[in-house]
C-alpha positions as CSV (number, residue, x, y, z in Angstrom):
1,M,-14.5,8.4,-21.9
2,K,-11.0,8.0,-20.5
3,K,-11.9,11.1,-18.2
4,L,-15.0,9.5,-17.0
5,L,-13.4,6.3,-16.0
6,T,-11.1,8.4,-14.2
7,I,-13.6,9.9,-12.2
8,F,-15.3,6.8,-11.5
9,M,-12.2,5.0,-10.3
10,I,-11.0,7.8,-8.1
11,S,-14.5,8.0,-6.3
12,T,-14.4,4.4,-6.0
13,F,-10.9,4.1,-4.5
14,L,-11.9,7.2,-2.1
15,L,-15.0,5.3,-1.2
16,T,-13.8,1.8,-1.0
17,G,-10.1,1.2,-1.7
18,C,-11.5,-1.7,-3.7
19,V,-12.3,-2.3,-7.3
20,Q,-12.8,-5.4,-9.7
21,S,-12.3,-4.6,-13.4
22,E,-12.2,-6.6,-16.7
23,L,-11.3,-5.2,-19.9
24,G,-11.8,-7.8,-23.0
25,V,-11.9,-8.1,-26.7
26,T,-13.6,-10.8,-28.6
27,I,-12.6,-11.6,-32.0
28,N,-15.4,-13.3,-34.0
29,K,-15.1,-15.7,-36.9
30,D,-16.1,-12.9,-39.1
31,K,-13.1,-11.0,-37.9
32,S,-15.5,-8.5,-36.2
33,V,-14.1,-7.2,-32.8
34,V,-16.0,-6.4,-29.8
35,I,-14.3,-4.6,-26.8
36,N,-15.9,-4.2,-23.4
37,N,-15.0,-2.9,-19.9
38,E,-16.7,-3.9,-16.7
39,I,-16.1,-2.1,-13.7
40,L,-17.5,-3.2,-10.1
41,M,-17.3,-2.2,-6.7
42,D,-18.5,-3.6,-3.2
43,N,-22.3,-3.1,-2.7
44,K,-22.2,-2.6,1.0
45,I,-19.5,0.0,1.2
46,I,-21.2,2.0,-1.7
47,K,-24.5,2.1,0.2
48,D,-22.9,3.1,3.4
49,N,-20.9,6.1,1.8
50,A,-23.3,7.1,-0.9
51,K,-26.8,8.2,-1.5
52,V,-28.8,6.2,-3.5
53,E,-30.2,8.7,-5.5
54,D,-26.5,10.0,-6.3
55,I,-25.5,6.6,-7.2
56,E,-28.5,6.4,-9.8
57,K,-27.6,10.0,-11.1
58,N,-24.1,8.8,-11.7
59,Y,-25.3,5.8,-14.0
60,K,-27.6,7.8,-15.9
61,L,-24.7,10.3,-16.6
62,Y,-22.1,7.5,-17.5
63,K,-24.9,5.9,-19.7
64,E,-25.5,9.2,-21.5
65,N,-22.0,9.9,-22.2
66,Y,-21.0,6.5,-23.2
67,E,-24.0,5.9,-25.7
68,N,-23.1,9.3,-27.2
69,I,-19.8,8.2,-28.3
70,G,-21.1,4.7,-29.8
71,Y,-20.8,2.4,-26.8
72,T,-23.7,-0.1,-25.4
73,F,-24.0,0.6,-21.6
74,A,-25.5,-1.9,-19.2
75,K,-25.7,-1.6,-15.5
76,V,-24.2,-4.6,-13.6
77,Q,-25.2,-5.7,-10.1
78,N,-25.1,-8.9,-8.2
79,K,-25.4,-9.8,-4.3
80,E,-21.9,-8.3,-3.5
81,M,-20.8,-5.9,-6.3
82,Q,-22.4,-3.6,-8.6
83,G,-21.1,-1.2,-11.5
84,F,-21.4,-1.1,-15.1
85,N,-20.2,-2.7,-18.4
86,I,-19.5,-1.0,-21.8
87,T,-19.1,-2.4,-25.1
88,K,-18.2,-1.1,-28.6
89,D,-18.0,-3.0,-31.9
90,F,-15.3,-2.6,-34.4
91,G,-15.2,-4.0,-38.2
92,S,-11.9,-6.0,-37.6
93,L,-8.6,-5.9,-35.5
94,E,-7.0,-3.6,-37.9
95,E,-9.7,-0.9,-37.4
96,L,-9.3,-1.1,-33.6
97,S,-5.6,-0.9,-34.1
98,K,-6.1,2.5,-36.0
99,Y,-8.5,3.9,-33.6
100,N,-6.7,6.4,-31.5
101,K,-9.4,8.1,-29.5
102,E,-9.1,8.5,-25.8
103,D,-12.2,6.4,-25.0
104,V,-10.3,3.0,-25.6
105,V,-7.9,2.8,-22.7
106,F,-5.4,0.4,-24.3
107,T,-3.4,0.5,-27.5
108,T,-3.4,-2.5,-30.0
109,N,-0.7,-3.3,-32.7
110,V,-1.5,-5.9,-35.4
111,E,0.6,-7.8,-37.9
112,K,-1.1,-10.2,-40.3
113,E,0.7,-12.6,-42.5
114,S,-1.3,-14.6,-45.3
115,S,-1.2,-17.9,-46.2
116,F,-3.2,-20.4,-48.5
117,F,-5.3,-21.8,-45.7
118,Y,-5.2,-19.1,-43.2
119,E,-4.3,-15.8,-42.0
120,T,-1.8,-15.3,-39.1
121,Y,-2.6,-12.5,-36.7
122,K,0.1,-11.4,-34.2
123,V,-1.4,-9.1,-31.5
124,E,0.2,-6.8,-28.9
125,I,-1.7,-4.8,-26.6
126,K,-0.3,-2.3,-24.0
127,V,-2.7,-1.8,-21.1
128,P,-2.0,1.0,-18.5
129,G,-1.7,-0.1,-14.9
130,L,-4.2,2.1,-13.1
131,L,-6.2,3.0,-16.3
132,I,-5.7,6.8,-15.0
133,A,-3.7,9.3,-17.1
134,G,-0.7,11.1,-15.9
135,D,-0.7,13.2,-12.4
136,Q,-4.3,12.4,-11.8
137,S,-3.2,9.2,-10.0
138,S,-1.8,11.6,-7.4
139,L,-5.6,11.9,-6.3
140,L,-5.6,8.7,-5.0
141,P,-5.3,7.4,-1.4
142,K,-1.8,6.5,-0.2
143,K,-2.8,3.2,1.1
144,E,-2.2,0.1,-1.4
145,P,-5.7,-0.2,-3.2
146,E,-7.3,-3.6,-3.4
147,H,-7.8,-3.6,-7.2
148,K,-8.1,-6.9,-9.0
149,A,-8.2,-6.3,-12.6
150,T,-8.2,-8.6,-15.6
151,F,-8.0,-8.5,-19.4
152,K,-9.7,-11.3,-21.3
153,V,-9.1,-12.2,-25.1
154,S,-11.8,-14.6,-26.5
155,L,-10.7,-16.1,-30.2
156,P,-12.6,-17.8,-32.8
157,Y,-9.7,-20.3,-33.0
158,K,-7.2,-21.5,-30.4
159,S,-4.1,-19.3,-29.9
160,S,-0.8,-20.3,-31.4
161,T,1.5,-18.5,-28.8
162,N,0.5,-16.0,-26.0
163,N,1.7,-14.8,-22.5
164,A,-1.4,-15.0,-20.8
165,T,-1.7,-16.1,-17.2
166,K,-4.2,-18.4,-18.0
167,V,-5.4,-20.3,-21.0
168,D,-8.9,-21.9,-21.2
169,G,-9.6,-23.2,-24.6
170,K,-10.1,-20.3,-27.1
171,E,-10.1,-18.0,-24.0
172,L,-6.9,-16.1,-23.0
173,I,-6.7,-14.3,-19.6
174,W,-4.4,-12.1,-18.2
175,T,-3.9,-10.7,-14.4
176,L,-2.8,-7.1,-14.7
177,D,-0.5,-5.7,-12.4
178,M,-1.8,-2.4,-11.2
179,E,1.4,-1.1,-9.7
180,E,3.0,-1.4,-13.3
181,E,2.8,1.7,-15.6
182,Q,2.1,-0.6,-18.3
183,N,1.0,-4.2,-18.9
184,N,1.9,-6.0,-22.1
185,V,-0.5,-8.5,-23.7
186,S,0.5,-10.5,-26.6
187,F,-0.8,-13.5,-28.7
188,S,-1.1,-14.9,-32.1
189,Y,-3.6,-17.1,-33.9
190,N,-4.7,-18.5,-37.2
191,H,-7.7,-17.3,-38.8
192,Y,-8.8,-19.8,-41.3
193,H,-10.3,-18.6,-44.6
194,E,-13.9,-19.4,-45.0
195,W,-13.8,-21.7,-47.7
196,V,-11.4,-24.0,-45.7
197,K,-14.5,-24.8,-43.4
198,Y,-16.6,-25.8,-46.6
199,L,-13.7,-27.9,-47.9
200,V,-13.4,-29.8,-44.5
201,I,-17.0,-30.6,-44.5
202,G,-17.2,-31.5,-48.0
203,L,-14.2,-33.9,-47.5
204,G,-16.0,-35.4,-44.4
205,L,-19.0,-36.1,-46.5
206,L,-17.0,-37.5,-49.4
207,F,-15.5,-39.7,-46.8
208,I,-18.8,-41.0,-45.3
209,F,-20.0,-41.4,-48.8
210,I,-17.0,-43.8,-49.7
211,I,-17.2,-45.9,-46.7
212,G,-20.9,-46.1,-47.2
213,F,-20.6,-47.0,-50.7
214,F,-18.2,-50.0,-49.7
215,I,-20.2,-51.2,-47.1
216,Y,-23.1,-51.4,-49.4
217,R,-21.1,-53.2,-52.0
218,R,-20.0,-56.0,-49.6
219,I,-23.9,-56.2,-48.3
220,T,-25.1,-56.5,-51.8
221,K,-22.6,-59.1,-52.8
């Protein structure tokens, strides 16, 4: 997949000098993880520089290759840009961190500390600047590419610590520096045990019952 991304991005730079990409990691309450990669480029310049049949042929090629290695592929198009989004499911952060195949363009390190009420996850992710390996970057034009890239993490609970560019509730967003060889993403959060949720619900119901009981006693006196 990394080779496919490389071909896609090189052709994008050569055609337009402009690309918008978003890498993302979603962590669910059941601890499962979904990674996604969305790459978009300008509609007008693509249409001016490429035949429609060639564009569709490339999309078909990407779709077949990604789906063959376990990804869900979706074409993305709006009034200004078009491209694709790919997603892949993992059972946990630990599974993602042990996954060392080339189709995941970033590397993940996870530390977990267990306590009575929750598990604390400390996560460090290393994201390469151009998402392109080694000397392939020499194929890019010499001019400064207009590349807007972000890394987004969606958490089941609010982050305890992070170095994100922007925090929006349980969502962390990093603006990637495409001139850097590597971008460092780090965050931590507490993942509460399932029984804690039921304990809180139970205590809440008990509190409501006690209040209701005292109100009833006062009314019936």
